Backbone bond lengths (Angstrom), bond angles and torsions (degrees), N, CA, C in turn:
res aa  C-N    CA-C-N  psi(-1)  N-CA   C-N-CA  omega(-1)  CA-C   N-CA-C  phi
1 M - - - 1.530 - - 1.392 111.08 -
2 Q 1.383 117.95 116.62 1.362 123.19 -178.29 1.523 123.24 -60.15
3 L 1.346 113.48 -30.92 1.532 120.71 177.07 1.391 109.44 -68.31
4 E 1.233 116.02 -41.39 1.578 124.46 178.02 1.458 108.89 -60.49
5 K 1.389 123.17 -50.68 1.318 129.23 -174.63 1.490 107.73 -64.32
6 T 1.356 117.37 -39.52 1.504 121.33 173.17 1.501 114.75 -58.55
7 I 1.228 112.33 -44.85 1.579 117.48 -177.51 1.484 108.05 -64.41
8 L 1.387 119.85 -46.42 1.473 123.67 175.67 1.540 111.37 -58.41
9 D 1.306 119.61 -45.77 1.357 124.41 -175.75 1.664 112.10 -64.55
10 I 1.287 107.45 -36.91 1.498 112.42 -178.89 1.610 109.40 -77.07
11 A 1.374 111.96 -35.91 1.456 113.69 176.96 1.593 110.83 -70.22
12 A 1.227 121.02 -30.47 1.452 124.22 172.24 1.551 109.11 -59.23
13 Q 1.330 112.54 -53.70 1.493 121.77 179.68 1.561 109.23 -57.43
14 R 1.324 118.75 -45.87 1.452 117.57 -179.49 1.492 112.98 -67.32
15 L 1.403 119.29 -32.72 1.408 120.93 173.07 1.611 111.93 -63.60
16 K 1.334 114.69 -39.00 1.575 114.12 177.71 1.646 105.82 -68.21
17 E 1.206 115.81 -39.24 1.577 111.24 177.89 1.494 113.47 -68.01
18 F 1.372 117.49 -31.93 1.422 120.72 177.91 1.580 109.61 -67.96
19 K 1.388 116.06 -43.05 1.408 117.62 172.54 1.515 115.88 -55.95
20 S 1.346 110.73 -38.30 1.561 112.22 -177.64 1.484 114.06 -72.01
21 F 1.454 113.10 -27.66 1.387 116.93 -178.24 1.536 111.91 -90.49
22 A 1.340 117.87 -6.74 1.448 122.34 -179.41 1.415 117.25 -57.32
23 E 1.349 116.00 -27.97 1.444 120.28 -178.15 1.521 111.93 -101.34
24 S 1.414 116.80 1.08 1.358 123.95 -176.36 1.485 111.46 -64.39
25 E 1.297 118.29 154.36 1.445 123.49 -179.48 1.540 107.12 -94.11
26 N 1.253 119.03 -13.41 1.400 129.51 178.28 1.598 112.58 -80.98
27 P 1.367 120.47 96.93 1.515 119.30 -179.23 1.576 109.25 -58.32
28 D 1.244 122.66 -27.75 1.462 121.66 -172.05 1.526 108.65 -74.86
29 D 1.442 116.31 -33.84 1.513 118.20 173.33 1.485 106.46 -64.67
30 K 1.303 124.17 -44.28 1.528 122.66 -174.88 1.562 104.27 -69.79
31 A 1.165 121.15 -47.06 1.591 120.98 -179.19 1.532 115.17 -57.53
32 N 1.332 111.95 -41.42 1.544 119.11 -178.31 1.516 108.76 -72.39
33 S 1.251 117.22 -40.83 1.427 121.57 178.19 1.479 114.31 -65.78
34 M 1.411 115.09 -39.21 1.529 119.25 178.02 1.504 106.78 -68.27
35 R 1.305 120.06 -51.21 1.302 125.43 -179.17 1.606 112.80 -52.77
36 D 1.268 121.42 -44.23 1.477 122.96 178.46 1.564 110.58 -70.47
37 L 1.239 113.18 -30.02 1.616 115.48 178.80 1.625 105.32 -74.88
38 F 1.312 116.22 -50.05 1.535 111.99 -173.97 1.393 112.91 -75.74
39 S 1.311 119.71 -14.34 1.477 115.05 173.55 1.563 114.05 -69.13
40 L 1.322 112.71 -30.64 1.476 119.16 175.29 1.544 109.23 -74.16
41 V 1.386 114.01 -46.10 1.495 116.32 179.88 1.493 120.31 -63.49
42 E 1.441 108.43 -20.13 1.514 115.08 172.51 1.554 115.59 -63.14
43 L 1.240 118.67 -26.70 1.346 120.85 175.31 1.597 113.90 -61.30
44 A 1.241 116.28 -26.21 1.502 123.51 176.59 1.536 113.00 -68.25
45 K 1.355 108.72 -19.27 1.529 117.32 -176.39 1.424 117.72 -98.18
46 V 1.353 114.14 -6.10 1.501 124.44 -178.33 1.532 107.90 -88.40
47 Q 1.330 116.90 123.69 1.418 118.33 179.35 1.573 106.91 -71.60
48 N 1.338 108.22 147.00 1.468 118.00 -178.61 1.526 115.94 53.94
49 S 1.430 117.74 41.57 1.375 126.89 -172.45 1.598 105.35 -76.86
50 G 1.246 117.67 -29.50 1.372 120.10 -174.69 1.381 117.15 109.98
51 L 1.420 112.45 -16.49 1.443 120.82 177.86 1.578 114.07 -71.69
52 T 1.387 115.80 152.96 1.395 115.17 -174.22 1.469 100.96 -86.72
53 E 1.443 113.69 173.45 1.563 121.82 178.18 1.490 106.28 -64.56
54 P 1.297 123.12 -45.27 1.490 119.98 -178.65 1.530 113.67 -59.48
55 A 1.420 110.56 -40.35 1.444 113.06 178.42 1.537 115.28 -66.38
56 I 1.379 114.26 -39.63 1.439 116.79 172.24 1.545 115.45 -61.67
57 D 1.319 113.44 -41.92 1.478 112.59 174.87 1.480 116.47 -67.12
58 K 1.341 121.51 -26.95 1.437 124.38 174.39 1.551 109.67 -68.22
59 L 1.336 112.40 -45.18 1.583 114.64 -179.60 1.509 110.87 -67.02
60 L 1.404 118.57 -34.60 1.401 117.25 177.05 1.561 111.88 -71.05
61 H 1.299 117.50 -24.86 1.462 122.15 -178.15 1.449 104.04 -78.25
62 I 1.251 119.20 -35.11 1.600 121.78 -179.63 1.618 105.07 -69.41
63 E 1.298 114.65 -42.62 1.547 119.38 177.66 1.551 107.20 -55.78
64 A 1.367 117.36 -51.34 1.290 119.70 -175.35 1.492 115.34 -61.61
65 E 1.408 116.86 -40.63 1.422 120.10 169.80 1.446 118.94 -58.74
66 A 1.382 116.02 -36.83 1.494 119.98 174.17 1.496 111.95 -66.88
67 L 1.329 119.57 -42.59 1.365 129.03 177.58 1.548 112.81 -54.35
68 A 1.279 112.14 -44.32 1.552 119.83 178.12 1.461 108.47 -69.35
69 V 1.347 117.19 -41.00 1.455 116.08 -179.15 1.454 110.14 -66.27
70 S 1.299 118.72 -36.50 1.558 122.13 -178.51 1.574 114.31 -78.18
71 G 1.354 114.02 3.10 1.412 112.91 179.96 1.475 114.90 88.35
72 Q 1.431 119.16 7.57 1.381 120.20 -179.15 1.534 109.51 -108.26
73 S 1.380 110.43 51.09 1.517 119.66 -168.73 1.584 104.96 -68.18
74 D 1.329 116.83 -21.73 1.562 113.58 177.26 1.421 117.19 -59.93
75 L 1.440 113.26 -35.99 1.399 118.69 174.45 1.560 112.81 -79.88
76 A 1.360 115.02 -31.30 1.531 115.37 175.09 1.380 113.30 -64.20
77 E 1.314 121.68 -35.75 1.423 124.68 -177.94 1.585 116.34 -85.97
78 A 1.280 118.28 -2.78 1.292 123.74 179.15 1.606 108.51 -82.51
79 D 1.311 111.08 165.93 1.440 119.20 179.77 1.551 111.27 -57.31
80 P 1.339 124.93 114.82 1.406 123.24 -179.96 1.470 118.71 -55.83
81 E 1.433 112.56 -32.36 1.512 112.86 178.84 1.464 117.99 -70.61
82 T 1.430 117.76 -23.47 1.360 120.71 -176.77 1.593 111.45 -104.28
83 V 1.203 119.19 -37.92 1.507 118.56 -171.65 1.500 109.11 -96.96
84 L 1.488 115.98 -50.94 1.475 118.80 -168.46 1.555 109.03 -63.22
85 K 1.337 117.99 -41.01 1.382 123.17 -177.44 1.591 112.28 -66.24
86 N 1.379 115.94 -24.00 1.481 119.74 -177.95 1.481 110.82 -103.10
87 A 1.407 116.49 -18.69 1.611 113.17 -170.53 1.389 107.56 -61.91
88 T 1.337 123.37 -51.90 1.354 119.39 -168.50 1.556 114.62 -76.34
89 T 1.353 113.93 -39.57 1.426 122.15 177.59 1.652 111.98 -59.63
90 E 1.254 114.62 -32.03 1.400 123.00 -177.98 1.552 108.93 -62.17
91 V 1.203 113.02 -35.71 1.653 121.04 -178.94 1.666 104.47 -66.48
92 F 1.278 110.97 -49.66 1.389 119.59 -174.55 1.566 111.34 -64.89
93 L 1.415 114.26 -37.45 1.501 122.00 -169.52 1.569 107.64 -86.09
94 S 1.301 119.94 -17.88 1.476 119.13 -177.31 1.600 111.94 -68.48
95 P 1.267 112.71 134.25 1.495 117.04 -175.11 1.490 106.96 -65.60
96 T 1.381 111.86 147.54 1.445 121.46 171.19 1.561 108.19 -73.88
97 P 1.315 118.28 161.86 1.421 119.86 -179.80 1.474 110.34 -57.26
98 D 1.343 124.89 -38.60 1.390 127.26 171.14 1.583 113.18 -53.94
99 Q 1.317 117.44 -46.67 1.430 118.45 -173.27 1.513 108.65 -77.64
100 A 1.263 121.51 -26.67 1.457 128.20 178.76 1.511 111.64 -58.46
101 Q 1.404 107.33 -39.21 1.584 113.68 -177.31 1.451 110.40 -70.30
102 L 1.301 124.45 -24.37 1.494 128.87 -177.32 1.516 111.50 -59.23
């Protein structure tokens, strides 16, 4: 599947970029690079995304590698089926302060 291959190729490129910015003194470079990478990885966490299991596994591996580079190795070493699939979505699903008051 060409789209799947393209997603994986771009994610691998974003991982390279993230690694190169990991030692950068500019926090904006790091943040932008991480955001770009994890936006693609998020596709692996969406049910019925259309990605094959090997593609999902590859994206989760890329995420684990990025987490290890960023010093979040405790997440990278955890079981990818339980932590990595939930780590990013948890941030997006947490209620905002306004929603928490409802």
